C-alpha positions in Angstrom: 61.4 166.7 109.2 62.2 167.3 105.5 60.7 170.7 105.6 62.7 171.6 108.7 65.9 170.3 107.2 65.2 172.3 104.0 64.6 175.5 106.0 67.7 175.1 108.1 69.9 174.4 105.1 68.5 177.4 103.2 69.0 179.7 106.2 72.5 178.5 106.7 73.4 179.1 103.0 71.7 182.5 103.1 73.6 183.6 106.2 76.9 182.6 104.5 76.3 184.5 101.3 74.3 187.5 102.7 75.9 187.9 106.2 74.2 188.7 109.5 72.3 191.6 108.1 71.0 189.5 105.2 67.3 189.5 106.1 67.1 193.3 106.6 69.1 193.9 103.5 66.9 191.5 101.5 63.8 193.3 102.6 65.2 196.7 101.7 66.4 195.5 98.3 63.1 193.8 97.3 60.5 195.8 99.1 61.6 199.5 98.8 59.4 201.2 96.3 60.9 203.0 93.3 62.2 202.5 89.8 64.8 199.8 89.2 67.7 199.6 86.7 66.2 196.3 85.5 62.6 195.3 84.9 61.4 192.0 86.4 61.6 190.2 83.0 65.2 191.2 82.2 67.7 188.3 81.8 70.1 189.6 84.5 67.4 188.8 87.1 67.1 185.3 85.8 70.8 184.6 85.8 71.6 186.3 89.1 68.7 184.7 90.9 69.8 181.1 90.1 71.8 178.6 92.1 74.3 178.3 89.3 75.8 181.6 90.6 77.6 179.6 93.3 79.6 177.8 90.7 79.9 180.9 88.4 81.2 183.0 91.3 84.0 180.7 92.1 84.9 180.4 88.4 85.0 184.2 88.1 87.5 184.5 90.9 89.8 181.9 89.2 89.5 183.6 85.8 90.0 187.1 87.1 93.2 186.0 88.9 94.9 185.5 85.6 95.4 189.3 85.1 98.6 190.1 87.1 97.5 193.6 88.0 94.1 192.4 89.1 95.6 189.6 91.1 98.1 191.9 92.8 95.4 194.3 93.8 93.3 191.4 95.2 96.2 189.9 97.1 97.2 193.2 98.7 93.9 194.8 99.4 90.9 192.5 99.3 91.4 190.3 102.4 90.1 187.3 100.6 92.2 185.0 102.8 91.6 186.7 106.2 87.9 187.4 105.6 86.7 185.4 102.6 83.1 185.2 103.8 83.0 189.0 104.3 84.3 189.5 100.8 81.6 187.1 99.4 78.9 188.8 101.4 79.9 192.2 100.1 80.0 191.0 96.5 76.7 189.2 96.9 75.1 192.4 98.3 76.4 194.5 95.5 75.0 192.1 92.9 71.7 192.0 94.7 71.4 195.8 95.0 72.3 196.5 91.4 70.2 193.7 90.0 67.0 194.0 92.1 67.2 197.2 94.2 66.0 200.7 93.5 67.9 202.8 91.0 68.9 205.1 93.9 70.3 202.2 96.0 72.0 200.8 93.0 73.7 204.1 92.3 74.8 204.4 95.9 76.3 200.9 95.8 78.2 201.8 92.7 79.5 205.0 94.1 80.7 203.2 97.2 82.6 200.7 95.1 84.1 203.4 92.9 85.3 205.2 96.0 87.0 202.0 97.2 88.6 201.4 93.8 90.0 204.9 93.7 91.9 204.3 96.9 93.5 201.0 95.8 96.9 201.5 94.3 100.2 199.7 94.5 102.8 197.8 92.5 103.2 194.2 91.5 106.2 192.2 92.7 108.0 193.1 89.5 107.4 196.9 90.1 104.5 197.4 87.7 102.0 200.0 89.1 98.3 199.3 89.3 95.2 201.2 90.2 91.9 199.4 90.8 90.0 202.3 89.1 91.9 201.8 85.9 89.2 201.4 83.2 91.2 198.8 81.3 91.6 196.7 84.5 87.9 197.1 85.4 87.1 195.9 81.9 88.9 192.7 82.5 87.2 192.1 85.8 83.8 192.7 84.3 84.3 190.5 81.3 85.7 187.6 83.3 82.8 187.8 85.8 80.1 188.1 83.1 81.5 185.2 81.1 81.7 183.0 84.2 78.2 183.7 85.4 76.9 183.2 81.8 78.7 179.8 81.4 77.5 178.6 84.7 73.9 179.5 83.9 74.1 177.9 80.5 75.1 174.6 82.0 73.3 174.6 85.4 70.6 177.2 85.3 67.1 176.0 86.1 65.7 177.8 83.1 68.6 178.4 80.5 68.0 181.3 78.2 68.1 181.2 74.4 70.8 183.0 72.4 68.9 186.3 72.5 68.4 186.0 76.2 72.1 185.6 76.9 72.9 188.5 74.6 70.4 190.4 76.8 72.2 189.3 79.9 75.5 190.7 78.6 73.7 193.9 77.7 72.2 194.2 81.2 75.6 193.7 82.8 77.0 196.4 80.6 74.7 198.9 82.4 76.4 198.1 85.7 79.8 198.0 84.2 79.4 201.5 82.7 78.3 202.9 86.0 81.5 201.4 87.6 83.7 203.1 85.0 84.2 200.5 82.2 84.3 202.2 78.9 82.3 200.6 76.1 81.7 197.2 77.8 80.5 194.3 75.6 76.8 194.2 74.9 76.3 190.7 73.4 78.0 187.3 73.6 80.0 187.8 70.5 81.4 191.1 71.8 82.1 189.4 75.2 84.1 186.6 73.5 86.1 189.2 71.5 86.9 191.2 74.6 88.2 188.2 76.5 90.3 187.2 73.5 91.8 190.7 73.3 93.0 190.5 77.0 94.7 187.1 76.5 98.2 188.5 75.7 98.1 190.3 79.1 97.2 187.2 81.1 99.5 184.8 83.0 99.3 182.7 86.1 101.5 184.4 88.7 102.6 182.8 91.9 99.9 184.8 93.6 97.3 183.5 91.1 98.3 179.8 91.6 98.3 180.3 95.4 94.8 181.8 95.2 93.6 178.8 93.2 95.1 176.4 95.7 93.3 178.3 98.5 90.0 178.5 96.7 90.0 174.9 95.5 91.9 172.9 98.1 91.7 175.0 101.3 88.3 176.6 101.5 87.4 178.3 104.8 84.9 175.6 105.7 84.6 172.9 108.4 86.0 169.5 107.4 82.6 167.9 107.5 81.2 170.4 104.9 84.1 170.3 102.5 82.9 167.2 100.6 79.9 169.3 99.5 82.2 172.0 98.3 84.2 169.6 96.1 81.6 169.4 93.3 81.3 173.2 93.3 85.0 173.6 93.0 85.4 170.9 90.3 82.6 172.4 88.2 84.0 175.9 88.5 87.3 174.5 87.1 85.4 172.6 84.4 83.7 175.7 83.1 86.9 177.7 82.7 88.1 178.3 79.1 90.7 175.6 78.2 93.4 178.2 77.9 92.7 179.5 81.5 92.9 176.0 82.9 96.3 175.5 81.1 97.6 178.7 82.6 96.6 177.7 86.1 97.9 174.1 85.7 94.4 172.6 86.2 94.2 169.4 84.1 91.3 168.6 81.9 89.8 165.1 82.2 86.9 165.0 79.7 85.7 161.4 80.4 85.8 161.9 84.2 84.2 165.3 84.0 81.3 164.2 81.9 80.6 161.1 84.0 81.1 162.4 87.5 81.9 166.1 87.7 79.0 167.5 85.7 76.3 165.3 87.3 77.7 166.2 90.7 77.3 169.9 89.8 73.8 169.4 88.6 72.9 167.6 91.9 74.6 170.4 93.9 72.7 173.2 92.2 69.4 171.3 92.5 70.0 170.9 96.2 70.9 174.6 96.7 67.9 175.7 94.7 65.7 173.4 96.7 67.1 174.6 100.0 67.0 178.3 99.1 63.4 178.2 97.7 61.7 179.1 101.0 64.1 182.1 101.3 63.5 183.3 97.8 59.8 183.0 98.2 60.1 185.7 100.8 62.1 188.1 98.6 65.0 186.0 97.7 68.8 186.2 98.0 70.6 187.7 95.2 
C-alpha cells in the first residue's frame, strides 16, 4: 500500500512538472547518447535534481517580478495566469535539457528560447519600452533565478554543497546564461551577490508584481484539497527571499514563527517530494 501511494504521488508530481509528454522527454534527455554541457559530477546536476527546486522555483518567480520591465513582459506575454502549468512544464523541460541533455539538444532548447525572447516586445503601463532579449534584462532574470535555486538548495537540499560547490553551481549556470545572451554572467557566489546588489536601484514592486505574488501565494491553480500541501512551499519561498525583496512585496517577516513552523514544514515537504519522486528518478529522473 505504501509503495503504491508513493508511486502514485510521484507520478502525479511528475505529470504536473513535466507535462503529458514527460516520460518520453525524460527518456530522450537522459538516454540519448552524446556529449553534454555538464559532466555527471557537476554541481548544477546536484542542485537541479533536488526537491528543493520546487521551493526555489517559486521564490525565483517572486524575486524576478521585482524588475518592472521583466514583470511587464511576463504579465503581457507569458500566460502564467491562463496556463500556469504549461509555463511550469516548459521551464522544467528547459532546465532538464540544458542540465542533463546532449549538447545538441541543449543548444536547440536555447535557440528556441532566444527566438521567443526576440519576438517579445512592448511597453510598461508608464510607457517604458521593453524587449525580452535585452541582455541587461536577461541578466536580472538569470541572477534572480540562480540565487533562488541556490538559497533553496542550501537550506533544503538533500546533500548541501560546500562553498566551492556553490561557486561551481554559479559557474555552471553561467554557461547556460551566456548561451541565452547574458553578457559576462556571475561565476561565483560573491559575483552573484554583487550583481543582485547592482540591480537593486531598478527594482520596485509594481501593481502587477503584487498581483502576481497574490496569485502565486494565495490563489494557486490547485484543487482546494491540495492547497494545504502548497502552503509550506509558498511560505518557505517567501522566507528565502532577501529581506529587501520581502519589504518591496509587502511580505512580512516573522522570525520566531518561521523558525518554529515554516522551516520545519518546508523540510518535511521536500523530504516527502524526494521520497515520492525517487521511483521516477531511478528510471532517469525528472529535472
